[in-house]
CHARMM-style PDB file with segment names, atoms N, HN, CA, C and O in Angstrom:
ATOM      1  N   UNK     1      94.702  99.301 116.240  1.00  0.00      PROA
ATOM      2  CA  UNK     1      95.369 100.575 116.296  1.00  0.00      PROA
ATOM      3  C   UNK     1      95.394 101.155 114.881  1.00  0.00      PROA
ATOM      4  O   UNK     1      95.542 100.416 113.908  1.00  0.00      PROA
ATOM      5  N   UNK     2      95.249 102.462 114.768  1.00  0.00      PROA
ATOM      6  HN  UNK     2      95.128 103.063 115.559  1.00  0.00      PROA
ATOM      7  CA  UNK     2      95.342 103.144 113.479  1.00  0.00      PROA
ATOM      8  C   UNK     2      96.753 103.705 113.332  1.00  0.00      PROA
ATOM      9  O   UNK     2      97.244 104.420 114.206  1.00  0.00      PROA
ATOM     10  N   UNK     3      97.406 103.367 112.202  1.00  0.00      PROA
ATOM     11  HN  UNK     3      97.007 102.787 111.492  1.00  0.00      PROA
ATOM     12  CA  UNK     3      98.792 103.762 111.976  1.00  0.00      PROA
ATOM     13  C   UNK     3      98.902 104.509 110.656  1.00  0.00      PROA
ATOM     14  O   UNK     3      98.357 104.073 109.642  1.00  0.00      PROA
ATOM     15  N   UNK     4      99.611 105.639 110.669  1.00  0.00      PROA
ATOM     16  HN  UNK     4     100.055 105.993 111.492  1.00  0.00      PROA
ATOM     17  CA  UNK     4      99.906 106.383 109.442  1.00  0.00      PROA
ATOM     18  C   UNK     4     101.248 105.875 108.917  1.00  0.00      PROA
ATOM     19  O   UNK     4     102.248 105.895 109.635  1.00  0.00      PROA
ATOM     20  N   UNK     5     101.265 105.421 107.666  1.00  0.00      PROA
ATOM     21  HN  UNK     5     100.453 105.405 107.083  1.00  0.00      PROA
ATOM     22  CA  UNK     5     102.503 104.937 107.049  1.00  0.00      PROA
ATOM     23  C   UNK     5     102.888 105.923 105.955  1.00  0.00      PROA
ATOM     24  O   UNK     5     102.250 105.976 104.903  1.00  0.00      PROA
ATOM     25  N   UNK     6     103.932 106.699 106.209  1.00  0.00      PROA
ATOM     26  HN  UNK     6     104.450 106.655 107.063  1.00  0.00      PROA
ATOM     27  CA  UNK     6     104.428 107.665 105.234  1.00  0.00      PROA
ATOM     28  C   UNK     6     105.445 106.955 104.349  1.00  0.00      PROA
ATOM     29  O   UNK     6     106.351 106.283 104.841  1.00  0.00      PROA
ATOM     30  N   UNK     7     105.282 107.113 103.036  1.00  0.00      PROA
ATOM     31  HN  UNK     7     104.545 107.659 102.637  1.00  0.00      PROA
ATOM     32  CA  UNK     7     106.155 106.409 102.103  1.00  0.00      PROA
ATOM     33  C   UNK     7     105.632 105.017 101.800  1.00  0.00      PROA
ATOM     34  O   UNK     7     106.403 104.104 101.505  1.00  0.00      PROA
ATOM     35  N   UNK     8     104.319 104.861 101.874  1.00  0.00      PROA
ATOM     36  HN  UNK     8     103.692 105.602 102.114  1.00  0.00      PROA
ATOM     37  CA  UNK     8     103.693 103.547 101.729  1.00  0.00      PROA
ATOM     38  C   UNK     8     103.899 102.932 100.351  1.00  0.00      PROA
ATOM     39  O   UNK     8     103.770 101.717 100.204  1.00  0.00      PROA
ATOM     40  N   UNK     9     104.213 103.734  99.339  1.00  0.00      PROA
ATOM     41  HN  UNK     9     104.317 104.721  99.459  1.00  0.00      PROA
ATOM     42  CA  UNK     9     104.399 103.212  97.994  1.00  0.00      PROA
ATOM     43  C   UNK     9     105.809 102.741  97.701  1.00  0.00      PROA
ATOM     44  O   UNK     9     106.052 102.137  96.657  1.00  0.00      PROA
ATOM     45  N   UNK    10     106.733 103.003  98.595  1.00  0.00      PROA
ATOM     46  HN  UNK    10     106.536 103.494  99.443  1.00  0.00      PROA
ATOM     47  CA  UNK    10     108.121 102.585  98.388  1.00  0.00      PROA
ATOM     48  C   UNK    10     108.332 101.131  98.791  1.00  0.00      PROA
ATOM     49  O   UNK    10     107.428 100.485  99.321  1.00  0.00      PROA
ATOM     50  N   UNK    11     109.513 100.633  98.539  1.00  0.00      PROA
ATOM     51  HN  UNK    11     110.247 101.158  98.108  1.00  0.00      PROA
ATOM     52  CA  UNK    11     109.817  99.232  98.847  1.00  0.00      PROA
ATOM     53  C   UNK    11     109.628  98.909 100.329  1.00  0.00      PROA
ATOM     54  O   UNK    11     108.965  97.931 100.676  1.00  0.00      PROA
ATOM     55  N   UNK    12     110.201  99.720 101.187  1.00  0.00      PROA
ATOM     56  HN  UNK    12     110.739 100.515 100.906  1.00  0.00      PROA
ATOM     57  CA  UNK    12     110.095  99.471 102.627  1.00  0.00      PROA
ATOM     58  C   UNK    12     108.669  99.729 103.102  1.00  0.00      PROA
ATOM     59  O   UNK    12     108.134  98.968 103.908  1.00  0.00      PROA
ATOM     60  N   UNK    13     108.054 100.801 102.605  1.00  0.00      PROA
ATOM     61  HN  UNK    13     108.489 101.420 101.950  1.00  0.00      PROA
ATOM     62  CA  UNK    13     106.687 101.124 102.994  1.00  0.00      PROA
ATOM     63  C   UNK    13     105.693 100.042 102.612  1.00  0.00      PROA
ATOM     64  O   UNK    13     104.800  99.713 103.392  1.00  0.00      PROA
ATOM     65  N   UNK    14     105.843  99.486 101.416  1.00  0.00      PROA
ATOM     66  HN  UNK    14     106.569  99.753 100.782  1.00  0.00      PROA
ATOM     67  CA  UNK    14     104.951  98.403 100.985  1.00  0.00      PROA
ATOM     68  C   UNK    14     105.097  97.185 101.887  1.00  0.00      PROA
ATOM     69  O   UNK    14     104.104  96.568 102.272  1.00  0.00      PROA
ATOM     70  N   UNK    15     106.332  96.843 102.222  1.00  0.00      PROA
ATOM     71  HN  UNK    15     107.138  97.345 101.909  1.00  0.00      PROA
ATOM     72  CA  UNK    15     106.568  95.696 103.106  1.00  0.00      PROA
ATOM     73  C   UNK    15     105.995  95.957 104.497  1.00  0.00      PROA
ATOM     74  O   UNK    15     105.402  95.069 105.110  1.00  0.00      PROA
ATOM     75  N   UNK    16     106.175  97.182 104.989  1.00  0.00      PROA
ATOM     76  HN  UNK    16     106.656  97.904 104.492  1.00  0.00      PROA
ATOM     77  CA  UNK    16     105.636  97.537 106.300  1.00  0.00      PROA
ATOM     78  C   UNK    16     104.113  97.461 106.296  1.00  0.00      PROA
ATOM     79  O   UNK    16     103.508  96.955 107.241  1.00  0.00      PROA
ATOM     80  N   UNK    17     103.495  97.966 105.228  1.00  0.00      PROA
ATOM     81  HN  UNK    17     103.986  98.378 104.460  1.00  0.00      PROA
ATOM     82  CA  UNK    17     102.033  97.932 105.128  1.00  0.00      PROA
ATOM     83  C   UNK    17     101.513  96.500 105.065  1.00  0.00      PROA
ATOM     84  O   UNK    17     100.488  96.178 105.664  1.00  0.00      PROA
ATOM     85  N   UNK    18     102.217  95.655 104.344  1.00  0.00      PROA
ATOM     86  HN  UNK    18     103.050  95.916 103.857  1.00  0.00      PROA
ATOM     87  CA  UNK    18     101.796  94.254 104.237  1.00  0.00      PROA
ATOM     88  C   UNK    18     101.774  93.597 105.614  1.00  0.00      PROA
ATOM     89  O   UNK    18     100.825  92.894 105.960  1.00  0.00      PROA
ATOM     90  N   UNK    19     102.816  93.831 106.387  1.00  0.00      PROA
ATOM     91  HN  UNK    19     103.587  94.402 106.106  1.00  0.00      PROA
ATOM     92  CA  UNK    19     102.906  93.226 107.717  1.00  0.00      PROA
ATOM     93  C   UNK    19     101.951  93.892 108.707  1.00  0.00      PROA
ATOM     94  O   UNK    19     101.196  93.210 109.399  1.00  0.00      PROA
ATOM     95  N   UNK    20     101.985  95.216 108.773  1.00  0.00      PROA
ATOM     96  HN  UNK    20     102.599  95.770 108.210  1.00  0.00      PROA
ATOM     97  CA  UNK    20     101.156  95.937 109.742  1.00  0.00      PROA
ATOM     98  C   UNK    20      99.670  95.817 109.437  1.00  0.00      PROA
ATOM     99  O   UNK    20      98.844  95.800 110.349  1.00  0.00      PROA
ATOM    100  N   UNK    21      99.329  95.732 108.146  1.00  0.00      PROA
ATOM    101  HN  UNK    21     100.001  95.745 107.405  1.00  0.00      PROA
ATOM    102  CA  UNK    21      97.930  95.669 107.737  1.00  0.00      PROA
ATOM    103  C   UNK    21      97.207  94.426 108.212  1.00  0.00      PROA
ATOM    104  O   UNK    21      95.977  94.391 108.221  1.00  0.00      PROA
ATOM    105  N   UNK    22      97.944  93.416 108.602  1.00  0.00      PROA
ATOM    106  HN  UNK    22      98.944  93.445 108.595  1.00  0.00      PROA
ATOM    107  CA  UNK    22      97.329  92.183 109.119  1.00  0.00      PROA
ATOM    108  C   UNK    22      96.691  92.396 110.481  1.00  0.00      PROA
ATOM    109  O   UNK    22      95.743  91.700 110.844  1.00  0.00      PROA
ATOM    110  N   UNK    23      97.209  93.356 111.234  1.00  0.00      PROA
ATOM    111  HN  UNK    23      97.980  93.921 110.940  1.00  0.00      PROA
ATOM    112  CA  UNK    23      96.755  93.542 112.613  1.00  0.00      PROA
ATOM    113  C   UNK    23      96.241  94.938 112.929  1.00  0.00      PROA
ATOM    114  O   UNK    23      95.672  95.164 113.997  1.00  0.00      PROA
ATOM    115  N   UNK    24      96.438  95.877 112.006  1.00  0.00      PROA
ATOM    116  HN  UNK    24      96.900  95.694 111.139  1.00  0.00      PROA
ATOM    117  CA  UNK    24      96.109  97.263 112.320  1.00  0.00      PROA
ATOM    118  C   UNK    24      95.368  97.927 111.162  1.00  0.00      PROA
ATOM    119  O   UNK    24      95.387  97.443 110.030  1.00  0.00      PROA
ATOM    120  N   UNK    25      94.724  99.035 111.470  1.00  0.00      PROA
ATOM    121  HN  UNK    25      94.708  99.428 112.389  1.00  0.00      PROA
ATOM    122  CA  UNK    25      94.048  99.866 110.471  1.00  0.00      PROA
ATOM    123  C   UNK    25      95.069 100.894 109.982  1.00  0.00      PROA
ATOM    124  O   UNK    25      95.579 101.687 110.774  1.00  0.00      PROA
ATOM    125  N   UNK    26      95.369 100.884 108.671  1.00  0.00      PROA
ATOM    126  HN  UNK    26      94.954 100.240 108.028  1.00  0.00      PROA
ATOM    127  CA  UNK    26      96.420 101.747 108.137  1.00  0.00      PROA
ATOM    128  C   UNK    26      95.864 102.916 107.341  1.00  0.00      PROA
ATOM    129  O   UNK    26      94.828 102.806 106.685  1.00  0.00      PROA
ATOM    130  N   UNK    27      96.571 104.038 107.410  1.00  0.00      PROA
ATOM    131  HN  UNK    27      97.413 104.128 107.943  1.00  0.00      PROA
ATOM    132  CA  UNK    27      96.357 105.174 106.516  1.00  0.00      PROA
ATOM    133  C   UNK    27      97.650 105.296 105.723  1.00  0.00      PROA
ATOM    134  O   UNK    27      98.700 105.621 106.277  1.00  0.00      PROA
ATOM    135  N   UNK    28      97.567 105.034 104.430  1.00  0.00      PROA
ATOM    136  HN  UNK    28      96.714 104.770 103.980  1.00  0.00      PROA
ATOM    137  CA  UNK    28      98.760 105.051 103.574  1.00  0.00      PROA
ATOM    138  C   UNK    28      98.963 106.443 102.990  1.00  0.00      PROA
ATOM    139  O   UNK    28      98.040 107.036 102.432  1.00  0.00      PROA
ATOM    140  N   UNK    29     100.184 106.957 103.127  1.00  0.00      PROA
ATOM    141  HN  UNK    29     100.934 106.475 103.581  1.00  0.00      PROA
ATOM    142  CA  UNK    29     100.538 108.279 102.623  1.00  0.00      PROA
ATOM    143  C   UNK    29     101.702 108.122 101.653  1.00  0.00      PROA
ATOM    144  O   UNK    29     102.687 107.449 101.955  1.00  0.00      PROA
ATOM    145  N   UNK    30     101.581 108.747 100.486  1.00  0.00      PROA
ATOM    146  HN  UNK    30     100.780 109.293 100.240  1.00  0.00      PROA
ATOM    147  CA  UNK    30     102.659 108.669  99.514  1.00  0.00      PROA
ATOM    148  C   UNK    30     102.616 109.825  98.545  1.00  0.00      PROA
ATOM    149  O   UNK    30     101.680 110.624  98.552  1.00  0.00      PROA
ATOM    150  N   UNK    31     103.629 109.911  97.716  1.00  0.00      PROA
ATOM    151  HN  UNK    31     104.390 109.262  97.710  1.00  0.00      PROA
ATOM    152  CA  UNK    31     103.688 110.978  96.712  1.00  0.00      PROA
ATOM    153  C   UNK    31     102.669 110.764  95.607  1.00  0.00      PROA
ATOM    154  O   UNK    31     101.954 111.690  95.227  1.00  0.00      PROA
ATOM    155  N   UNK    32     102.603 109.544  95.094  1.00  0.00      PROA
ATOM    156  HN  UNK    32     103.184 108.792  95.403  1.00  0.00      PROA
ATOM    157  CA  UNK    32     101.739 109.303  93.938  1.00  0.00      PROA
ATOM    158  C   UNK    32     100.688 108.234  94.193  1.00  0.00      PROA
ATOM    159  O   UNK    32      99.891 107.935  93.304  1.00  0.00      PROA
ATOM    160  N   UNK    33     100.669 107.655  95.379  1.00  0.00      PROA
ATOM    161  HN  UNK    33     101.317 107.898  96.102  1.00  0.00      PROA
ATOM    162  CA  UNK    33      99.662 106.649  95.691  1.00  0.00      PROA
ATOM    163  C   UNK    33      99.349 106.702  97.178  1.00  0.00      PROA
ATOM    164  O   UNK    33     100.062 107.338  97.953  1.00  0.00      PROA
ATOM    165  N   UNK    34      98.289 106.037  97.559  1.00  0.00      PROA
ATOM    166  HN  UNK    34      97.709 105.520  96.929  1.00  0.00      PROA
ATOM    167  CA  UNK    34      97.880 106.005  98.955  1.00  0.00      PROA
ATOM    168  C   UNK    34      96.595 106.769  99.159  1.00  0.00      PROA
ATOM    169  O   UNK    34      96.151 107.512  98.284  1.00  0.00      PROA
ATOM    170  N   UNK    35      95.994 106.578 100.334  1.00  0.00      PROA
ATOM    171  HN  UNK    35      96.355 105.974 101.045  1.00  0.00      PROA
ATOM    172  CA  UNK    35      94.752 107.284 100.646  1.00  0.00      PROA
ATOM    173  C   UNK    35      94.972 108.793 100.721  1.00  0.00      PROA
ATOM    174  O   UNK    35      94.095 109.578 100.361  1.00  0.00      PROA
ATOM    175  N   UNK    36      96.143 109.183 101.190  1.00  0.00      PROA
ATOM    176  HN  UNK    36      96.855 108.546 101.483  1.00  0.00      PROA
ATOM    177  CA  UNK    36      96.514 110.600 101.254  1.00  0.00      PROA
ATOM    178  C   UNK    36      97.752 110.772 100.392  1.00  0.00      PROA
ATOM    179  O   UNK    36      98.737 110.053 100.559  1.00  0.00      PROA
ATOM    180  N   UNK    37      97.704 111.717  99.479  1.00  0.00      PROA
ATOM    181  HN  UNK    37      96.904 112.301  99.344  1.00  0.00      PROA
ATOM    182  CA  UNK    37      98.865 111.970  98.634  1.00  0.00      PROA
ATOM    183  C   UNK    37      99.491 113.295  99.033  1.00  0.00      PROA
ATOM    184  O   UNK    37      98.813 114.317  99.136  1.00  0.00      PROA
ATOM    185  N   UNK    38     100.783 113.259  99.254  1.00  0.00      PROA
ATOM    186  HN  UNK    38     101.334 112.429  99.172  1.00  0.00      PROA
ATOM    187  CA  UNK    38     101.522 114.434  99.699  1.00  0.00      PROA
ATOM    188  C   UNK    38     101.818 115.313  98.493  1.00  0.00      PROA
ATOM    189  O   UNK    38     102.460 114.880  97.536  1.00  0.00      PROA
ATOM    190  N   UNK    39     101.345 116.544  98.549  1.00  0.00      PROA
ATOM    191  HN  UNK    39     100.824 116.896  99.326  1.00  0.00      PROA
ATOM    192  CA  UNK    39     101.602 117.478  97.452  1.00  0.00      PROA
ATOM    193  C   UNK    39     102.591 118.558  97.853  1.00  0.00      PROA
ATOM    194  O   UNK    39     103.061 119.322  97.011  1.00  0.00      PROA
ATOM    195  N   UNK    40     102.902 118.619  99.128  1.00  0.00      PROA
ATOM    196  HN  UNK    40     102.520 117.998  99.812  1.00  0.00      PROA
ATOM    197  CA  UNK    40     103.920 119.555  99.594  1.00  0.00      PROA
ATOM    198  C   UNK    40     104.598 118.942 100.813  1.00  0.00      PROA
ATOM    199  O   UNK    40     104.065 118.026 101.440  1.00  0.00      PROA
ATOM    200  N   UNK    41     105.749 119.446 101.131  1.00  0.00      PROA
ATOM    201  HN  UNK    41     106.182 120.189 100.621  1.00  0.00      PROA
ATOM    202  CA  UNK    41     106.515 118.900 102.254  1.00  0.00      PROA
ATOM    203  C   UNK    41     106.339 119.776 103.478  1.00  0.00      PROA
ATOM    204  O   UNK    41     106.171 120.991 103.371  1.00  0.00      PROA
ATOM    205  N   UNK    42     106.379 119.160 104.619  1.00  0.00      PROA
ATOM    206  HN  UNK    42     106.515 118.173 104.707  1.00  0.00      PROA
ATOM    207  CA  UNK    42     106.328 119.864 105.889  1.00  0.00      PROA
ATOM    208  C   UNK    42     107.534 119.407 106.696  1.00  0.00      PROA
ATOM    209  O   UNK    42     107.677 118.221 106.994  1.00  0.00      PROA
ATOM    210  N   UNK    43     108.385 120.335 107.043  1.00  0.00      PROA
ATOM    211  HN  UNK    43     108.268 121.298 106.802  1.00  0.00      PROA
ATOM    212  CA  UNK    43     109.558 119.997 107.843  1.00  0.00      PROA
ATOM    213  C   UNK    43     109.209 120.247 109.297  1.00  0.00      PROA
ATOM    214  O   UNK    43     108.868 121.364 109.686  1.00  0.00      PROA
ATOM    215  N   UNK    44     109.298 119.211 110.081  1.00  0.00      PROA
ATOM    216  HN  UNK    44     109.576 118.304 109.765  1.00  0.00      PROA
ATOM    217  CA  UNK    44     108.965 119.315 111.499  1.00  0.00      PROA
ATOM    218  C   UNK    44     110.264 119.247 112.291  1.00  0.00      PROA
ATOM    219  O   UNK    44     110.944 118.221 112.307  1.00  0.00      PROA
ATOM    220  N   UNK    45     110.594 120.344 112.941  1.00  0.00      PROA
ATOM    221  HN  UNK    45     110.042 121.178 112.928  1.00  0.00      PROA
ATOM    222  CA  UNK    45     111.828 120.390 113.725  1.00  0.00      PROA
ATOM    223  C   UNK    45     111.599 119.841 115.125  1.00  0.00      PROA
ATOM    224  O   UNK    45     112.512 119.296 115.746  1.00  0.00      PROA
ATOM    225  N   UNK    46     110.390 119.986 115.609  1.00  0.00      PROA
ATOM    226  HN  UNK    46     109.649 120.428 115.105  1.00  0.00      PROA
ATOM    227  CA  UNK    46     110.049 119.462 116.922  1.00  0.00      PROA
ATOM    228  C   UNK    46     109.723 117.984 116.749  1.00  0.00      PROA
ATOM    229  O   UNK    46     108.648 117.647 116.252  1.00  0.00      PROA
ATOM    230  N   UNK    47     110.611 117.118 117.140  1.00  0.00      PROA
ATOM    231  HN  UNK    47     111.484 117.391 117.543  1.00  0.00      PROA
ATOM    232  CA  UNK    47     110.445 115.685 116.879  1.00  0.00      PROA
ATOM    233  C   UNK    47     109.783 114.958 118.049  1.00  0.00      PROA
ATOM    234  O   UNK    47     110.055 113.779 118.277  1.00  0.00      PROA
ATOM    235  N   UNK    48     108.937 115.635 118.774  1.00  0.00      PROA
ATOM    236  HN  UNK    48     108.717 116.593 118.588  1.00  0.00      PROA
ATOM    237  CA  UNK    48     108.232 114.991 119.878  1.00  0.00      PROA
ATOM    238  C   UNK    48     106.973 114.321 119.356  1.00  0.00      PROA
ATOM    239  O   UNK    48     106.504 114.626 118.260  1.00  0.00      PROA
ATOM    240  N   UNK    49     106.440 113.423 120.133  1.00  0.00      PROA
ATOM    241  HN  UNK    49     106.821 113.174 121.023  1.00  0.00      PROA
ATOM    242  CA  UNK    49     105.209 112.746 119.726  1.00  0.00      PROA
ATOM    243  C   UNK    49     104.049 113.737 119.638  1.00  0.00      PROA
ATOM    244  O   UNK    49     103.131 113.539 118.842  1.00  0.00      PROA
ATOM    245  N   UNK    50     104.077 114.797 120.440  1.00  0.00      PROA
ATOM    246  HN  UNK    50     104.823 114.959 121.086  1.00  0.00      PROA
ATOM    247  CA  UNK    50     103.012 115.792 120.382  1.00  0.00      PROA
ATOM    248  C   UNK    50     102.999 116.500 119.028  1.00  0.00      PROA
ATOM    249  O   UNK    50     101.932 116.772 118.477  1.00  0.00      PROA
ATOM    250  N   UNK    51     104.193 116.800 118.489  1.00  0.00      PROA
ATOM    251  HN  UNK    51     105.060 116.579 118.936  1.00  0.00      PROA
ATOM    252  CA  UNK    51     104.283 117.445 117.181  1.00  0.00      PROA
ATOM    253  C   UNK    51     103.735 116.560 116.087  1.00  0.00      PROA
ATOM    254  O   UNK    51     103.029 117.034 115.197  1.00  0.00      PROA
ATOM    255  N   UNK    52     104.051 115.279 116.141  1.00  0.00      PROA
ATOM    256  HN  UNK    52     104.625 114.894 116.864  1.00  0.00      PROA
ATOM    257  CA  UNK    52     103.549 114.333 115.145  1.00  0.00      PROA
ATOM    258  C   UNK    52     102.041 114.197 115.273  1.00  0.00      PROA
ATOM    259  O   UNK    52     101.338 114.154 114.264  1.00  0.00      PROA
ATOM    260  N   UNK    53     101.536 114.128 116.494  1.00  0.00      PROA
ATOM    261  HN  UNK    53     102.107 114.163 117.314  1.00  0.00      PROA
ATOM    262  CA  UNK    53     100.095 114.020 116.719  1.00  0.00      PROA
ATOM    263  C   UNK    53      99.373 115.230 116.155  1.00  0.00      PROA
ATOM    264  O   UNK    53      98.306 115.091 115.557  1.00  0.00      PROA
ATOM    265  N   UNK    54      99.938 116.410 116.336  1.00  0.00      PROA
ATOM    266  HN  UNK    54     100.805 116.523 116.822  1.00  0.00      PROA
ATOM    267  CA  UNK    54      99.328 117.634 115.819  1.00  0.00      PROA
ATOM    268  C   UNK    54      99.241 117.599 114.296  1.00  0.00      PROA
ATOM    269  O   UNK    54      98.214 117.968 113.727  1.00  0.00      PROA
ATOM    270  N   UNK    55     100.299 117.164 113.637  1.00  0.00      PROA
ATOM    271  HN  UNK    55     101.133 116.864 114.099  1.00  0.00      PROA
ATOM    272  CA  UNK    55     100.302 117.065 112.176  1.00  0.00      PROA
ATOM    273  C   UNK    55      99.278 116.039 111.718  1.00  0.00      PROA
ATOM    274  O   UNK    55      98.515 116.298 110.787  1.00  0.00      PROA
ATOM    275  N   UNK    56      99.254 114.882 112.358  1.00  0.00      PROA
ATOM    276  HN  UNK    56      99.874 114.671 113.114  1.00  0.00      PROA
ATOM    277  CA  UNK    56      98.324 113.818 111.970  1.00  0.00      PROA
ATOM    278  C   UNK    56      96.878 114.248 112.178  1.00  0.00      PROA
ATOM    279  O   UNK    56      96.018 113.938 111.355  1.00  0.00      PROA
ATOM    280  N   UNK    57      96.603 114.951 113.255  1.00  0.00      PROA
ATOM    281  HN  UNK    57      97.302 115.203 113.924  1.00  0.00      PROA
ATOM    282  CA  UNK    57      95.250 115.430 113.516  1.00  0.00      PROA
ATOM    283  C   UNK    57      94.829 116.425 112.450  1.00  0.00      PROA
ATOM    284  O   UNK    57      93.684 116.405 112.001  1.00  0.00      PROA
ATOM    285  N   UNK    58      95.738 117.291 112.042  1.00  0.00      PROA
ATOM    286  HN  UNK    58      96.669 117.308 112.407  1.00  0.00      PROA
ATOM    287  CA  UNK    58      95.442 118.246 110.975  1.00  0.00      PROA
ATOM    288  C   UNK    58      95.156 117.553 109.663  1.00  0.00      PROA
ATOM    289  O   UNK    58      94.303 118.005 108.899  1.00  0.00      PROA
ATOM    290  N   UNK    59      95.859 116.453 109.383  1.00  0.00      PROA
ATOM    291  HN  UNK    59      96.552 116.086 110.003  1.00  0.00      PROA
ATOM    292  CA  UNK    59      95.637 115.705 108.147  1.00  0.00      PROA
ATOM    293  C   UNK    59      94.274 115.034 108.155  1.00  0.00      PROA
ATOM    294  O   UNK    59      93.630 114.916 107.112  1.00  0.00      PROA
ATOM    295  N   UNK    60      93.831 114.594 109.331  1.00  0.00      PROA
ATOM    296  HN  UNK    60      94.355 114.690 110.178  1.00  0.00      PROA
ATOM    297  CA  UNK    60      92.564 113.875 109.430  1.00  0.00      PROA
ATOM    298  C   UNK    60      91.374 114.803 109.230  1.00  0.00      PROA
ATOM    299  O   UNK    60      90.268 114.346 108.939  1.00  0.00      PROA
ATOM    300  N   UNK    61      91.598 116.110 109.387  1.00  0.00      PROA
ATOM    301  HN  UNK    61      92.496 116.482 109.623  1.00  0.00      PROA
ATOM    302  CA  UNK    61      90.527 117.069 109.169  1.00  0.00      PROA
ATOM    303  C   UNK    61      89.822 117.342 110.426  1.00  0.00      PROA
ATOM    304  OT1 UNK    61      88.878 118.132 110.445  1.00  0.00      PROA
TER     305      UNK     61
END
């Protein structure tokens, strides 16, 4: 499974990546590190899985 980990450079994110990376393909997102670096914030009010999927698809290009 491919998983997007937001905050991958933080303490919790690093621990999550270490564990999840053993079994899954990860995309690491962070402010100053990771495959994708966040340069602006996006506030998503619609907290449905469809909204998250739309954002993730846009990030993938």
